[in-house]
N, CA, C and O atoms as a GROMACS GRO file, in nm:
protein
  540
    1MET      N    1   1.382  -1.159   0.012
    1MET     CA    2   1.238  -1.155   0.175
    1MET      C    3   1.305  -1.123   0.277
    1MET      O    4   1.409  -1.188   0.281
    2LYS      N    5   1.294  -1.052   0.362
    2LYS     CA    6   1.371  -1.060   0.514
    2LYS      C    7   1.196  -1.127   0.596
    2LYS      O    8   1.080  -1.088   0.578
    3VAL      N    9   1.252  -1.234   0.682
    3VAL     CA   10   1.151  -1.237   0.789
    3VAL      C   11   1.169  -1.238   0.928
    3VAL      O   12   1.265  -1.265   1.001
    4ARG      N   13   1.093  -1.214   0.942
    4ARG     CA   14   1.104  -1.113   1.092
    4ARG      C   15   1.078  -1.254   1.210
    4ARG      O   16   0.998  -1.345   1.189
    5SER      N   17   1.179  -1.240   1.352
    5SER     CA   18   1.169  -1.349   1.424
    5SER      C   19   1.079  -1.319   1.500
    5SER      O   20   1.059  -1.204   1.540
    6ALA      N   21   0.995  -1.445   1.539
    6ALA     CA   22   0.857  -1.457   1.603
    6ALA      C   23   0.896  -1.355   1.767
    6ALA      O   24   0.824  -1.268   1.816
    7GLU      N   25   0.975  -1.385   1.797
    7GLU     CA   26   1.034  -1.375   1.898
    7GLU      C   27   1.058  -1.193   1.916
    7GLU      O   28   1.047  -1.126   2.019
    8ARG      N   29   1.093  -1.147   1.781
    8ARG     CA   30   1.098  -1.020   1.752
    8ARG      C   31   1.032  -0.903   1.775
    8ARG      O   32   0.930  -0.920   1.708
    9PRO      N   33   1.018  -0.760   1.840
    9PRO     CA   34   0.892  -0.726   1.829
    9PRO      C   35   0.875  -0.606   1.659
    9PRO      O   36   0.962  -0.538   1.605
   10SER      N   37   0.791  -0.616   1.637
   10SER     CA   38   0.768  -0.519   1.511
   10SER      C   39   0.826  -0.383   1.555
   10SER      O   40   0.837  -0.346   1.672
   11ASP      N   41   0.868  -0.298   1.420
   11ASP     CA   42   0.937  -0.189   1.464
   11ASP      C   43   0.813  -0.073   1.548
   11ASP      O   44   0.867   0.034   1.573
   12SER      N   45   0.731  -0.076   1.573
   12SER     CA   46   0.597   0.016   1.578
   12SER      C   47   0.617  -0.025   1.747
   12SER      O   48   0.643   0.062   1.831
   13THR      N   49   0.600  -0.177   1.783
   13THR     CA   50   0.587  -0.224   1.896
   13THR      C   51   0.700  -0.191   2.027
   13THR      O   52   0.690  -0.162   2.146
   14PHE      N   53   0.831  -0.219   1.913
   14PHE     CA   54   0.981  -0.162   2.021
   14PHE      C   55   1.016  -0.005   1.986
   14PHE      O   56   1.105   0.060   2.041
   15GLN      N   57   0.934   0.040   1.891
   15GLN     CA   58   0.895   0.228   1.946
   15GLN      C   59   0.834   0.255   2.074
   15GLN      O   60   0.890   0.292   2.177
   16LEU      N   61   0.708   0.230   2.052
   16LEU     CA   62   0.646   0.224   2.209
   16LEU      C   63   0.675   0.194   2.298
   16LEU      O   64   0.670   0.268   2.396
   17HIS      N   65   0.710   0.094   2.302
   17HIS     CA   66   0.810  -0.019   2.446
   17HIS      C   67   0.900   0.132   2.478
   17HIS      O   68   0.872   0.216   2.564
   18TRP      N   69   0.995   0.134   2.394
   18TRP     CA   70   1.114   0.230   2.394
   18TRP      C   71   1.072   0.357   2.467
   18TRP      O   72   1.106   0.402   2.577
   19ILE      N   73   0.991   0.401   2.375
   19ILE     CA   74   0.979   0.570   2.454
   19ILE      C   75   0.836   0.541   2.596
   19ILE      O   76   0.786   0.624   2.672
   20SER      N   77   0.818   0.446   2.586
   20SER     CA   78   0.707   0.494   2.739
   20SER      C   79   0.800   0.438   2.867
   20SER      O   80   0.782   0.467   2.985
   21GLU      N   81   0.916   0.339   2.808
   21GLU     CA   82   1.012   0.301   2.917
   21GLU      C   83   1.052   0.436   2.957
   21GLU      O   84   1.020   0.480   3.067
   22ALA      N   85   1.125   0.507   2.870
   22ALA     CA   86   1.198   0.636   2.865
   22ALA      C   87   1.088   0.713   2.941
   22ALA      O   88   1.122   0.781   3.039
   23ALA      N   89   1.038   0.712   2.927
   23ALA     CA   90   0.908   0.852   3.006
   23ALA      C   91   0.900   0.807   3.117
   23ALA      O   92   0.912   0.896   3.202
   24TYR      N   93   0.878   0.664   3.174
   24TYR     CA   94   0.858   0.652   3.299
   24TYR      C   95   0.973   0.675   3.357
   24TYR      O   96   0.959   0.746   3.456
   25TYR      N   97   1.142   0.628   3.324
   25TYR     CA   98   1.181   0.691   3.357
   25TYR      C   99   1.244   0.867   3.390
   25TYR      O  100   1.329   0.914   3.465
   26LYS      N  101   1.183   0.903   3.323
   26LYS     CA  102   1.180   1.040   3.343
   26LYS      C  103   1.130   1.089   3.422
   26LYS      O  104   1.176   1.183   3.486
   27ALA      N  105   0.968   1.010   3.445
   27ALA     CA  106   0.930   1.093   3.568
   27ALA      C  107   0.916   1.054   3.690
   27ALA      O  108   0.850   1.106   3.780
   28LEU      N  109   1.026   0.894   3.691
   28LEU     CA  110   1.071   0.872   3.802
   28LEU      C  111   1.159   0.953   3.859
   28LEU      O  112   1.148   0.969   3.980
   29ASN      N  113   1.267   1.022   3.788
   29ASN     CA  114   1.349   1.119   3.823
   29ASN      C  115   1.297   1.227   3.886
   29ASN      O  116   1.348   1.276   3.987
   30ARG      N  117   1.214   1.263   3.840
   30ARG     CA  118   1.149   1.395   3.903
   30ARG      C  119   1.054   1.388   3.996
   30ARG      O  120   0.982   1.481   4.031
   31GLY      N  121   1.052   1.249   4.049
   31GLY     CA  122   0.948   1.204   4.165
   31GLY      C  123   0.799   1.200   4.067
   31GLY      O  124   0.708   1.239   4.140
   32PHE      N  125   0.774   1.184   4.002
   32PHE     CA  126   0.634   1.154   3.964
   32PHE      C  127   0.522   1.282   3.980
   32PHE      O  128   0.402   1.264   3.999
   33GLU      N  129   0.586   1.409   3.967
   33GLU     CA  130   0.506   1.488   4.001
   33GLU      C  131   0.404   1.498   3.863
   33GLU      O  132   0.433   1.479   3.745
   34SER      N  133   0.279   1.535   3.924
   34SER     CA  134   0.167   1.510   3.837
   34SER      C  135   0.188   1.619   3.723
   34SER      O  136   0.284   1.695   3.736
   35GLY      N  137   0.114   1.632   3.623
   35GLY     CA  138   0.117   1.801   3.528
   35GLY      C  139   0.228   1.758   3.413
   35GLY      O  140   0.215   1.835   3.318
   36GLN      N  141   0.320   1.675   3.392
   36GLN     CA  142   0.457   1.692   3.320
   36GLN      C  143   0.455   1.558   3.274
   36GLN      O  144   0.573   1.527   3.255
   37GLU      N  145   0.354   1.433   3.239
   37GLU     CA  146   0.361   1.360   3.145
   37GLU      C  147   0.354   1.334   2.981
   37GLU      O  148   0.373   1.226   2.925
   38ILE      N  149   0.325   1.446   2.924
   38ILE     CA  150   0.302   1.458   2.783
   38ILE      C  151   0.438   1.493   2.745
   38ILE      O  152   0.489   1.446   2.644
   39ASP      N  153   0.520   1.600   2.848
   39ASP     CA  154   0.610   1.597   2.819
   39ASP      C  155   0.729   1.536   2.857
   39ASP      O  156   0.833   1.569   2.799
   40ASP      N  157   0.730   1.422   2.978
   40ASP     CA  158   0.757   1.307   2.988
   40ASP      C  159   0.743   1.217   2.832
   40ASP      O  160   0.835   1.138   2.812
   41TRP      N  161   0.684   1.222   2.772
   41TRP     CA  162   0.656   1.147   2.684
   41TRP      C  163   0.688   1.238   2.535
   41TRP      O  164   0.741   1.184   2.438
   42LEU      N  165   0.660   1.342   2.537
   42LEU     CA  166   0.767   1.394   2.419
   42LEU      C  167   0.921   1.404   2.410
   42LEU      O  168   0.977   1.398   2.301
   43PHE      N  169   0.996   1.422   2.536
   43PHE     CA  170   1.089   1.407   2.556
   43PHE      C  171   1.155   1.300   2.535
   43PHE      O  172   1.272   1.314   2.502
   44ALA      N  173   1.101   1.163   2.546
   44ALA     CA  174   1.150   1.043   2.504
   44ALA      C  175   1.150   1.029   2.375
   44ALA      O  176   1.241   0.979   2.310
   45GLU      N  177   1.039   1.077   2.331
   45GLU     CA  178   1.008   1.035   2.192
   45GLU      C  179   1.102   1.070   2.105
   45GLU      O  180   1.161   0.996   2.026
   46HIS      N  181   1.121   1.260   2.132
   46HIS     CA  182   1.276   1.308   2.086
   46HIS      C  183   1.383   1.234   2.089
   46HIS      O  184   1.458   1.231   1.991
   47ASP      N  185   1.415   1.143   2.231
   47ASP     CA  186   1.546   1.111   2.249
   47ASP      C  187   1.546   0.938   2.176
   47ASP      O  188   1.635   0.853   2.175
   48PHE      N  189   1.415   0.936   2.122
   48PHE     CA  190   1.434   0.796   2.056
   48PHE      C  191   1.451   0.816   1.932
   48PHE      O  192   1.497   0.718   1.872
   49PHE      N  193   1.424   0.936   1.851
   49PHE     CA  194   1.404   0.973   1.748
   49PHE      C  195   1.582   1.003   1.685
   49PHE      O  196   1.632   0.978   1.575
   50ASN      N  197   1.647   1.073   1.823
   50ASN     CA  198   1.743   1.116   1.795
   50ASN      C  199   1.865   0.980   1.817
   50ASN      O  200   1.982   0.985   1.777
   51MET      N  201   1.815   0.888   1.874
   51MET     CA  202   1.867   0.751   1.865
   51MET      C  203   1.896   0.723   1.729
   51MET      O  204   2.012   0.722   1.688
   52LEU      N  205   1.771   0.695   1.637
   52LEU     CA  206   1.747   0.644   1.566
   52LEU      C  207   1.854   0.700   1.439
   52LEU      O  208   1.932   0.641   1.364
   53ILE      N  209   1.816   0.837   1.454
   53ILE     CA  210   1.932   0.909   1.334
   53ILE      C  211   2.073   0.870   1.339
   53ILE      O  212   2.148   0.829   1.250
   54THR      N  213   2.103   0.903   1.525
   54THR     CA  214   2.263   0.820   1.542
   54THR      C  215   2.300   0.734   1.474
   54THR      O  216   2.386   0.734   1.386
   55ARG      N  217   2.218   0.633   1.522
   55ARG     CA  218   2.223   0.480   1.466
   55ARG      C  219   2.245   0.486   1.308
   55ARG      O  220   2.359   0.471   1.263
   56TYR      N  221   2.157   0.505   1.239
   56TYR     CA  222   2.155   0.540   1.065
   56TYR      C  223   2.292   0.574   1.032
   56TYR      O  224   2.370   0.500   0.973
   57LEU      N  225   2.328   0.739   1.092
   57LEU     CA  226   2.428   0.783   1.048
   57LEU      C  227   2.565   0.726   1.105
   57LEU      O  228   2.663   0.776   1.050
   58THR      N  229   2.587   0.652   1.183
   58THR     CA  230   2.725   0.554   1.233
   58THR      C  231   2.691   0.434   1.150
   58THR      O  232   2.784   0.357   1.128
   59ILE      N  233   2.574   0.405   1.101
   59ILE     CA  234   2.577   0.218   1.035
   59ILE      C  235   2.606   0.284   0.876
   59ILE      O  236   2.667   0.211   0.799
   60SER      N  237   2.562   0.421   0.826
   60SER     CA  238   2.596   0.473   0.741
   60SER      C  239   2.778   0.520   0.713
   60SER      O  240   2.827   0.484   0.606
   61THR      N  241   2.836   0.572   0.777
   61THR     CA  242   2.925   0.587   0.798
   61THR      C  243   3.018   0.414   0.756
   61THR      O  244   3.036   0.359   0.647
   62GLU      N  245   3.039   0.392   0.833
   62GLU     CA  246   3.101   0.219   0.816
   62GLU      C  247   3.057   0.183   0.698
   62GLU      O  248   3.138   0.118   0.632
   63ASP      N  249   2.929   0.208   0.635
   63ASP     CA  250   2.857   0.108   0.500
   63ASP      C  251   2.967   0.191   0.401
   63ASP      O  252   3.017   0.116   0.317
   64GLY      N  253   3.005   0.301   0.396
   64GLY     CA  254   3.040   0.393   0.292
   64GLY      C  255   2.979   0.529   0.275
   64GLY      O  256   3.014   0.614   0.193
   65GLY      N  257   2.881   0.537   0.364
   65GLY     CA  258   2.807   0.705   0.304
   65GLY      C  259   2.644   0.677   0.344
   65GLY      O  260   2.597   0.568   0.379
   66ILE      N  261   2.586   0.778   0.332
   66ILE     CA  262   2.428   0.798   0.318
   66ILE      C  263   2.422   0.757   0.162
   66ILE      O  264   2.498   0.762   0.066
   67SER      N  265   2.290   0.715   0.188
   67SER     CA  266   2.260   0.684   0.055
   67SER      C  267   2.099   0.738   0.050
   67SER      O  268   2.038   0.725   0.157
   68ILE      N  269   2.006   0.814  -0.094
   68ILE     CA  270   1.902   0.836  -0.068
   68ILE      C  271   1.806   0.775  -0.019
   68ILE      O  272   1.720   0.831   0.048
   69LYS      N  273   1.807   0.646  -0.045
   69LYS     CA  274   1.716   0.509  -0.004
   69LYS      C  275   1.724   0.485   0.151
   69LYS      O  276   1.622   0.453   0.210
   70GLY      N  277   1.855   0.502   0.226
   70GLY     CA  278   1.818   0.514   0.364
   70GLY      C  279   1.789   0.636   0.437
   70GLY      O  280   1.756   0.654   0.555
   71LEU      N  281   1.809   0.719   0.336
   71LEU     CA  282   1.732   0.794   0.429
   71LEU      C  283   1.619   0.882   0.393
   71LEU      O  284   1.585   0.994   0.429
   72ARG      N  285   1.559   0.778   0.291
   72ARG     CA  286   1.414   0.782   0.283
   72ARG      C  287   1.311   0.709   0.378
   72ARG      O  288   1.192   0.731   0.404
   73ARG      N  289   1.425   0.589   0.433
   73ARG     CA  290   1.393   0.475   0.511
   73ARG      C  291   1.354   0.593   0.653
   73ARG      O  292   1.248   0.630   0.704
   74LEU      N  293   1.537   0.631   0.686
   74LEU     CA  294   1.486   0.736   0.815
   74LEU      C  295   1.367   0.807   0.808
   74LEU      O  296   1.272   0.759   0.870
   75ALA      N  297   1.348   0.927   0.737
   75ALA     CA  298   1.288   0.981   0.738
   75ALA      C  299   1.130   0.928   0.761
   75ALA      O  300   1.057   0.978   0.847
   76LYS      N  301   1.077   0.795   0.653
   76LYS     CA  302   0.962   0.728   0.663
   76LYS      C  303   0.928   0.705   0.835
   76LYS      O  304   0.823   0.725   0.897
   77SER      N  305   1.092   0.643   0.891
   77SER     CA  306   1.057   0.601   1.041
   77SER      C  307   1.053   0.739   1.118
   77SER      O  308   1.064   0.691   1.230
   78LEU      N  309   1.047   0.839   1.134
   78LEU     CA  310   1.037   0.968   1.212
   78LEU      C  311   0.916   0.986   1.175
   78LEU      O  312   0.852   1.034   1.268
   79GLY      N  313   0.855   0.970   1.085
   79GLY     CA  314   0.708   1.036   1.092
   79GLY      C  315   0.716   1.125   0.941
   79GLY      O  316   0.629   1.211   0.930
   80ILE      N  317   0.803   1.110   0.839
   80ILE     CA  318   0.840   1.234   0.725
   80ILE      C  319   0.713   1.176   0.636
   80ILE      O  320   0.730   1.059   0.602
   81GLU      N  321   0.596   1.232   0.594
   81GLU     CA  322   0.512   1.217   0.495
   81GLU      C  323   0.577   1.241   0.366
   81GLU      O  324   0.663   1.328   0.352
   82SER      N  325   0.526   1.144   0.243
   82SER     CA  326   0.630   1.100   0.146
   82SER      C  327   0.697   1.174   0.126
   82SER      O  328   0.705   1.284   0.072
   83SER      N  329   0.790   1.057   0.206
   83SER     CA  330   0.985   1.074   0.190
   83SER      C  331   1.012   1.000   0.076
   83SER      O  332   1.125   0.991   0.027
   84GLU      N  333   0.916   0.946   0.034
   84GLU     CA  334   0.968   0.849  -0.128
   84GLU      C  335   0.988   0.937  -0.189
   84GLU      O  336   1.102   0.932  -0.233
   85THR      N  337   0.905   1.070  -0.235
   85THR     CA  338   0.884   1.161  -0.346
   85THR      C  339   1.036   1.290  -0.323
   85THR      O  340   1.078   1.362  -0.414
   86PHE      N  341   1.107   1.287  -0.142
   86PHE     CA  342   1.190   1.359  -0.208
   86PHE      C  343   1.321   1.296  -0.272
   86PHE      O  344   1.370   1.197  -0.217
   87THR      N  345   1.394   1.366  -0.417
   87THR     CA  346   1.501   1.355  -0.479
   87THR      C  347   1.611   1.371  -0.434
   87THR      O  348   1.692   1.282  -0.459
   88GLN      N  349   1.640   1.443  -0.383
   88GLN     CA  350   1.783   1.463  -0.321
   88GLN      C  351   1.791   1.477  -0.166
   88GLN      O  352   1.703   1.495  -0.082
   89LYS      N  353   1.938   1.461  -0.155
   89LYS     CA  354   1.931   1.411  -0.006
   89LYS      C  355   1.988   1.517   0.106
   89LYS      O  356   2.037   1.472   0.209
   90ASP      N  357   1.979   1.661   0.082
   90ASP     CA  358   2.020   1.791   0.136
   90ASP      C  359   1.860   1.809   0.148
   90ASP      O  360   1.827   1.887   0.238
   91GLU      N  361   1.743   1.744   0.066
   91GLU     CA  362   1.593   1.810   0.068
   91GLU      C  363   1.558   1.671   0.220
   91GLU      O  364   1.482   1.676   0.317
   92LEU      N  365   1.604   1.620   0.197
   92LEU     CA  366   1.576   1.496   0.296
   92LEU      C  367   1.601   1.511   0.435
   92LEU      O  368   1.524   1.509   0.531
   93ILE      N  369   1.735   1.527   0.425
   93ILE     CA  370   1.799   1.607   0.549
   93ILE      C  371   1.774   1.713   0.606
   93ILE      O  372   1.795   1.720   0.727
   94ARG      N  373   1.714   1.844   0.523
   94ARG     CA  374   1.675   1.949   0.588
   94ARG      C  375   1.523   1.909   0.666
   94ARG      O  376   1.511   1.941   0.785
   95ALA      N  377   1.391   1.828   0.584
   95ALA     CA  378   1.294   1.776   0.680
   95ALA      C  379   1.343   1.695   0.804
   95ALA      O  380   1.287   1.686   0.913
   96ILE      N  381   1.444   1.646   0.770
   96ILE     CA  382   1.421   1.571   0.900
   96ILE      C  383   1.487   1.631   1.009
   96ILE      O  384   1.487   1.577   1.119
   97GLN      N  385   1.552   1.756   0.983
   97GLN     CA  386   1.622   1.848   1.115
   97GLN      C  387   1.491   1.937   1.154
   97GLN      O  388   1.465   1.993   1.260
   98ILE      N  389   1.411   1.930   1.017
   98ILE     CA  390   1.267   2.038   1.095
   98ILE      C  391   1.190   1.956   1.140
   98ILE      O  392   1.097   2.030   1.170
   99ILE      N  393   1.149   1.826   1.174
   99ILE     CA  394   1.076   1.741   1.226
   99ILE      C  395   1.132   1.727   1.337
   99ILE      O  396   1.055   1.703   1.430
  100MET      N  397   1.294   1.735   1.372
  100MET     CA  398   1.377   1.686   1.511
  100MET      C  399   1.368   1.862   1.572
  100MET      O  400   1.444   1.868   1.669
  101HIS      N  401   1.317   1.969   1.553
  101HIS     CA  402   1.281   2.103   1.562
  101HIS      C  403   1.443   2.131   1.572
  101HIS      O  404   1.471   2.228   1.642
  102HIS      N  405   1.548   2.065   1.515
  102HIS     CA  406   1.673   2.165   1.450
  102HIS      C  407   1.702   2.241   1.326
  102HIS      O  408   1.660   2.211   1.215
  103GLU      N  409   1.774   2.341   1.355
  103GLU     CA  410   1.738   2.473   1.258
  103GLU      C  411   1.832   2.400   1.151
  103GLU      O  412   1.938   2.346   1.183
  104PRO      N  413   1.784   2.404   1.024
  104PRO     CA  414   1.805   2.332   0.901
  104PRO      C  415   1.936   2.384   0.833
  104PRO      O  416   1.926   2.484   0.764
  105CYS      N  417   2.032   2.336   0.845
  105CYS     CA  418   2.139   2.347   0.800
  105CYS      C  419   2.212   2.349   0.677
  105CYS      O  420   2.315   2.405   0.638
  106PHE      N  421   2.115   2.261   0.621
  106PHE     CA  422   2.173   2.260   0.475
  106PHE      C  423   2.132   2.338   0.343
  106PHE      O  424   2.027   2.322   0.280
  107ASN      N  425   2.194   2.390   0.324
  107ASN     CA  426   2.234   2.557   0.244
  107ASN      C  427   2.329   2.558   0.158
  107ASN      O  428   2.446   2.527   0.185
  108ASN      N  429   2.287   2.592   0.050
  108ASN     CA  430   2.428   2.583  -0.060
  108ASN      C  431   2.472   2.695  -0.036
  108ASN      O  432   2.570   2.709  -0.109
  109HIS      N  433   2.449   2.830   0.054
  109HIS     CA  434   2.518   2.926   0.074
  109HIS      C  435   2.642   2.888   0.174
  109HIS      O  436   2.633   2.824   0.279
  110LEU      N  437   2.798   2.960   0.097
  110LEU     CA  438   2.888   2.951   0.200
  110LEU      C  439   2.859   3.015   0.373
  110LEU      O  440   2.937   2.986   0.463
  111SER      N  441   2.748   3.096   0.393
  111SER     CA  442   2.750   3.152   0.517
  111SER      C  443   2.647   3.119   0.629
  111SER      O  444   2.613   3.182   0.729
  112ASN      N  445   2.596   2.963   0.562
  112ASN     CA  446   2.481   2.953   0.614
  112ASN      C  447   2.500   2.750   0.645
  112ASN      O  448   2.408   2.670   0.629
  113HIS      N  449   2.630   2.717   0.686
  113HIS     CA  450   2.664   2.644   0.651
  113HIS      C  451   2.716   2.593   0.823
  113HIS      O  452   2.783   2.677   0.882
  114CYS      N  453   2.696   2.503   0.876
  114CYS     CA  454   2.796   2.435   1.037
  114CYS      C  455   2.840   2.515   1.091
  114CYS      O  456   2.922   2.555   1.009
  115HIS      N  457   2.854   2.605   1.215
  115HIS     CA  458   2.954   2.667   1.290
  115HIS      C  459   2.984   2.588   1.374
  115HIS      O  460   2.908   2.522   1.444
  116PRO      N  461   3.127   2.589   1.373
  116PRO     CA  462   3.226   2.487   1.439
  116PRO      C  463   3.212   2.486   1.569
  116PRO      O  464   3.263   2.386   1.619
  117ASN      N  465   3.148   2.577   1.663
  117ASN     CA  466   3.092   2.533   1.814
  117ASN      C  467   3.004   2.465   1.839
  117ASN      O  468   3.002   2.438   1.959
  118GLU      N  469   2.915   2.416   1.775
  118GLU     CA  470   2.800   2.406   1.761
  118GLU      C  471   2.774   2.216   1.751
  118GLU      O  472   2.758   2.194   1.631
  119PHE      N  473   2.770   2.139   1.794
  119PHE     CA  474   2.720   1.994   1.807
  119PHE      C  475   2.636   1.989   1.716
  119PHE      O  476   2.534   2.052   1.741
  120CYS      N  477   2.638   1.926   1.597
  120CYS     CA  478   2.567   1.839   1.480
  120CYS      C  479   2.583   1.727   1.440
  120CYS      O  480   2.687   1.679   1.394
  121LEU      N  481   2.468   1.670   1.457
  121LEU     CA  482   2.457   1.519   1.413
  121LEU      C  483   2.526   1.483   1.259
  121LEU      O  484   2.585   1.380   1.228
  122TRP      N  485   2.500   1.594   1.180
  122TRP     CA  486   2.488   1.609   1.039
  122TRP      C  487   2.667   1.665   0.975
  122TRP      O  488   2.703   1.686   0.859
  123ARG      N  489   2.706   1.670   1.038
  123ARG     CA  490   2.834   1.791   1.018
  123ARG      C  491   2.944   1.720   0.888
  123ARG      O  492   2.980   1.788   0.792
  124ALA      N  493   2.978   1.600   0.904
  124ALA     CA  494   3.016   1.529   0.848
  124ALA      C  495   2.950   1.506   0.671
  124ALA      O  496   3.012   1.478   0.568
  125GLU      N  497   2.791   1.533   0.695
  125GLU     CA  498   2.756   1.479   0.564
  125GLU      C  499   2.769   1.626   0.517
  125GLU      O  500   2.831   1.656   0.415
  126CYS      N  501   2.710   1.713   0.594
  126CYS     CA  502   2.721   1.878   0.539
  126CYS      C  503   2.860   1.924   0.498
  126CYS      O  504   2.884   2.014   0.418
  127ASN      N  505   2.962   1.837   0.572
  127ASN     CA  506   3.134   1.939   0.487
  127ASN      C  507   3.123   1.841   0.357
  127ASN      O  508   3.185   1.886   0.261
  128LYS      N  509   3.073   1.746   0.338
  128LYS     CA  510   3.095   1.655   0.169
  128LYS      C  511   3.016   1.715   0.069
  128LYS      O  512   3.047   1.732  -0.048
  129MET      N  513   2.876   1.758   0.144
  129MET     CA  514   2.792   1.817   0.094
  129MET      C  515   2.859   1.958  -0.007
  129MET      O  516   2.855   1.964  -0.130
  130ILE      N  517   2.910   2.051   0.076
  130ILE     CA  518   2.954   2.158   0.106
  130ILE      C  519   3.103   2.174  -0.004
  130ILE      O  520   3.131   2.268  -0.078
  131ALA      N  521   3.172   2.058   0.018
  131ALA     CA  522   3.256   2.037  -0.040
  131ALA      C  523   3.231   2.036  -0.220
  131ALA      O  524   3.286   2.112  -0.300
  132GLN      N  525   3.143   1.939  -0.248
  132GLN     CA  526   3.054   1.926  -0.345
  132GLN      C  527   3.056   2.000  -0.466
  132GLN      O  528   3.117   1.994  -0.572
  133TRP      N  529   2.925   2.107  -0.389
  133TRP     CA  530   2.919   2.210  -0.410
  133TRP      C  531   3.011   2.318  -0.479
  133TRP      O  532   2.994   2.387  -0.580
  134HIS      N  533   3.100   2.308  -0.402
  134HIS     CA  534   3.206   2.432  -0.426
  134HIS      C  535   3.351   2.426  -0.548
  134HIS      O  536   3.441   2.503  -0.583
  135ILE      N  537   3.305   2.284  -0.580
  135ILE     CA  538   3.435   2.253  -0.676
  135ILE      C  539   3.414   2.326  -0.807
  135ILE      O  540   3.499   2.318  -0.896
   0.00000   0.00000   0.00000
C-alpha cells in the first residue's frame, strides 16, 4: 500500500492548481481582457490532460509498453466514466481520443489509420496494433 507524503498534494489538488496557474498565465499573455476566462480555463485543462497522456506514454514506453490497467487509470484521470469496464486497449484509446477531441484513429481498417504527416501521440501504439491485426 502506497502512503502519500503529507507534503505532497492529492492528485485532484495538484490538477486544480496546475490548471488554475496555467489559465492565469494564458490570461496574462492576452492582457487579462475580460470575456475569455472560460476559454483560458478550458485550454489549460486540455493542456493538462495532454501532459498526462504524454507522461503516461513516455513512462509506458520506458517500461515496455502500454497495459490495459495503465490505460484504465489514465482514462479515469481524464474523467472517462466506467473505464474499468473496457476490455480492449483500442477501445480505451479511442475513448481517450474522443474526450480529448482528437479524431479517433484506432480502427482495424487499413484506410483508417494514422496519416504520416499528422502529429499523433498514439502513433507508436497504433503501428503495433495495426501490425498485430494484419499478421
